[in-house]
C-alpha positions as CSV (number, residue, x, y, z in Angstrom):
1,M,-6.6,-16.2,-38.5
2,N,-6.6,-20.0,-38.7
3,P,-9.7,-21.8,-37.2
4,K,-7.6,-23.7,-34.7
5,L,-6.1,-20.5,-33.3
6,Q,-9.6,-18.8,-33.3
7,K,-11.0,-21.7,-31.3
8,K,-8.2,-21.5,-28.8
9,I,-8.7,-17.7,-28.4
10,S,-12.4,-18.2,-28.0
11,N,-11.9,-20.9,-25.3
12,L,-9.4,-18.7,-23.4
13,E,-11.6,-15.6,-23.6
14,N,-14.7,-17.4,-22.4
15,I,-13.3,-19.7,-19.7
16,E,-14.6,-19.1,-16.2
17,R,-11.8,-17.5,-14.2
18,F,-11.0,-16.1,-10.8
19,P,-11.8,-12.3,-11.1
20,A,-8.5,-10.5,-11.8
21,D,-9.4,-7.5,-9.6
22,K,-9.8,-10.0,-6.7
23,L,-6.3,-11.2,-7.3
24,F,-4.9,-7.8,-6.9
25,E,-6.4,-7.6,-3.4
26,F,-3.7,-10.1,-2.3
27,L,-0.8,-8.0,-3.8
28,P,0.7,-4.7,-2.7
29,I,1.1,-3.4,-6.2
30,K,3.2,-0.3,-6.8
31,K,3.3,1.9,-10.0
32,D,7.0,1.2,-10.5
33,D,6.6,-2.6,-10.3
34,N,7.6,-5.0,-13.1
35,V,5.2,-7.9,-13.2
36,L,5.6,-11.3,-14.9
37,D,2.3,-13.0,-16.0
38,L,3.1,-16.6,-16.5
39,G,0.9,-18.4,-18.9
40,A,-0.5,-15.1,-20.0
41,G,-2.7,-16.5,-22.8
42,T,-5.0,-13.8,-24.2
43,G,-4.1,-11.4,-21.4
44,Y,-6.7,-11.8,-18.8
45,I,-4.3,-10.7,-16.0
46,S,-1.8,-8.7,-18.2
47,L,-4.5,-6.3,-19.5
48,A,-6.1,-5.9,-16.1
49,I,-2.9,-5.1,-14.2
50,A,-1.0,-3.0,-16.9
51,E,-2.4,0.4,-15.9
52,R,-1.3,-0.2,-12.3
53,V,2.4,-1.0,-12.9
54,N,5.5,0.0,-14.9
55,T,5.8,-3.1,-17.1
56,V,4.0,-6.4,-17.6
57,Y,5.9,-9.3,-19.1
58,A,3.3,-11.5,-20.7
59,F,4.9,-15.0,-20.9
60,D,3.4,-17.9,-22.7
61,Y,4.7,-20.8,-24.9
62,D,2.2,-19.9,-27.7
63,E,3.5,-17.2,-29.9
64,D,0.2,-16.9,-31.8
65,I,-1.7,-16.2,-28.6
66,L,0.9,-13.6,-27.6
67,N,0.5,-11.9,-31.0
68,Y,-3.3,-11.7,-30.3
69,L,-2.6,-10.3,-26.8
70,D,-0.2,-7.7,-28.3
71,T,-2.8,-6.6,-30.8
72,A,-5.5,-6.4,-28.1
73,A,-3.3,-4.3,-25.8
74,K,-2.4,-1.9,-28.6
75,G,-6.1,-1.6,-29.5
76,K,-6.8,-0.5,-26.0
77,G,-3.9,2.0,-26.0
78,I,-1.8,-0.2,-23.6
79,E,1.9,0.2,-24.4
80,N,3.6,-1.4,-21.3
81,I,2.9,-5.1,-22.0
82,K,5.9,-6.9,-23.4
83,T,5.1,-10.4,-24.8
84,I,7.7,-13.2,-24.5
85,A,7.3,-16.7,-25.9
86,G,9.1,-19.4,-24.1
87,N,9.1,-22.3,-21.7
88,F,8.5,-21.9,-17.9
89,K,11.6,-24.0,-17.2
90,D,13.8,-21.4,-19.0
91,I,12.4,-17.9,-18.5
92,T,14.3,-15.5,-20.8
93,L,14.5,-12.6,-18.4
94,D,17.5,-11.5,-16.4
95,S,17.8,-12.5,-12.7
96,H,16.4,-10.2,-10.1
97,T,14.4,-8.0,-12.5
98,I,10.7,-8.8,-11.5
99,D,8.9,-7.5,-8.5
100,I,5.8,-9.7,-8.8
101,A,5.2,-13.0,-10.7
102,I,1.7,-14.3,-11.2
103,A,0.8,-17.8,-12.4
104,S,-2.9,-18.3,-12.7
105,I,-3.9,-21.9,-13.6
106,A,-0.6,-22.3,-15.4
107,L,1.7,-24.5,-13.4
108,H,-0.2,-27.8,-13.1
109,E,1.1,-29.1,-16.4
110,V,4.7,-28.1,-16.0
111,Q,7.1,-31.0,-15.4
112,P,9.3,-30.9,-13.4
113,L,7.5,-28.2,-11.4
114,S,10.6,-27.6,-9.3
115,T,12.5,-26.3,-12.3
116,A,9.9,-23.7,-13.1
117,L,9.6,-22.6,-9.5
118,K,13.4,-22.1,-9.3
119,E,13.2,-20.1,-12.5
120,I,10.5,-17.9,-11.0
121,N,12.7,-17.4,-7.9
122,R,15.7,-16.5,-10.1
123,I,14.0,-13.7,-12.0
124,L,12.4,-12.2,-8.9
125,K,14.1,-9.4,-6.9
126,D,15.0,-10.1,-3.3
127,K,11.7,-10.2,-1.3
128,G,9.8,-10.3,-4.7
129,L,6.3,-11.8,-4.5
130,F,4.9,-14.9,-6.3
131,L,1.2,-15.4,-6.5
132,C,0.1,-18.9,-7.5
133,I,-3.6,-19.7,-8.3
134,E,-4.3,-23.3,-9.1
135,L,-7.2,-25.8,-9.2
136,E,-7.1,-28.1,-6.2
137,K,-6.4,-31.8,-6.8
138,T,-9.3,-33.9,-5.7
139,E,-10.5,-37.5,-6.3
140,N,-12.8,-36.2,-9.1
141,S,-10.1,-34.1,-10.8
142,S,-9.7,-34.6,-14.5
143,G,-6.4,-33.6,-16.1
144,P,-3.2,-32.8,-14.3
145,R,-3.5,-31.1,-10.9
146,V,-1.1,-30.2,-8.1
147,S,-2.6,-30.2,-4.6
148,A,-2.2,-27.1,-2.4
149,N,0.0,-29.0,0.0
150,D,2.3,-30.3,-2.8
151,M,2.5,-26.8,-4.4
152,E,3.3,-25.3,-1.0
153,S,6.2,-27.7,-0.3
154,Q,7.6,-27.3,-3.8
155,I,7.4,-23.5,-3.4
156,L,9.2,-23.7,-0.1
157,R,11.9,-25.9,-1.6
158,A,12.4,-23.4,-4.4
159,G,13.5,-20.7,-1.9
160,F,10.3,-18.9,-1.0
161,S,8.5,-18.2,2.3
162,I,4.7,-18.6,2.4
163,V,3.0,-15.3,3.1
164,D,-0.6,-16.5,2.8
165,K,-2.6,-19.5,1.6
166,I,-6.2,-18.9,0.7
167,Y,-9.0,-21.2,-0.2
168,P,-11.6,-18.8,-1.8
169,S,-15.2,-19.8,-2.0
170,T,-15.0,-18.8,-5.7
171,K,-14.9,-21.9,-7.9
172,I,-13.6,-22.2,-11.5
173,A,-15.5,-24.5,-13.7
174,N,-17.1,-25.9,-10.6
175,Q,-13.7,-26.8,-9.1
176,S,-12.1,-25.7,-5.9
177,V,-9.2,-23.2,-6.2
178,Y,-6.3,-22.3,-3.9
179,I,-4.1,-19.2,-3.9
180,I,-0.6,-19.2,-2.4
181,L,1.2,-15.9,-2.0
182,A,4.9,-16.5,-1.5
183,Q,7.9,-14.2,-1.0
184,K,11.4,-14.8,-2.3
185,N,13.9,-15.4,0.5
186,K,17.0,-13.2,0.4
């Protein structure tokens, strides 16, 4: 494995995150659900949710990271994670095939955000759920951020209804986080 990839994997594996099991408290997960993990990386969410659902589509732009995830899943005996390399603005899944889409700290760098949110809406089944976890934009933010209010208005414009908006006390890398649970309108 090349050193650059090894460093990226190490960074992703050791980053401070919102606990995956806590995320699932916000979602009514069913065994026959198909879940899309946007920005899957090394599989922090994909690996945690795989045993609870039918299929997890681990979506990321980095094919090398997805190969690592694929190997990790198989090493754990997990067979229901399908990795897909691609761009958030053109998700290579059929329309109306996903029950739940999860984007954890993945949308803040996507431009235009509206295109990615419309794609998420397209691939979700009617009444499908979208869980968005992001770092809140503050005066001290470094790097790209989308405020909770801006994300909410973009999600609404993309054809969703807001089910819940949560500001957990848990911080990631000492930064405030917000969680928006949205449902696709019919």
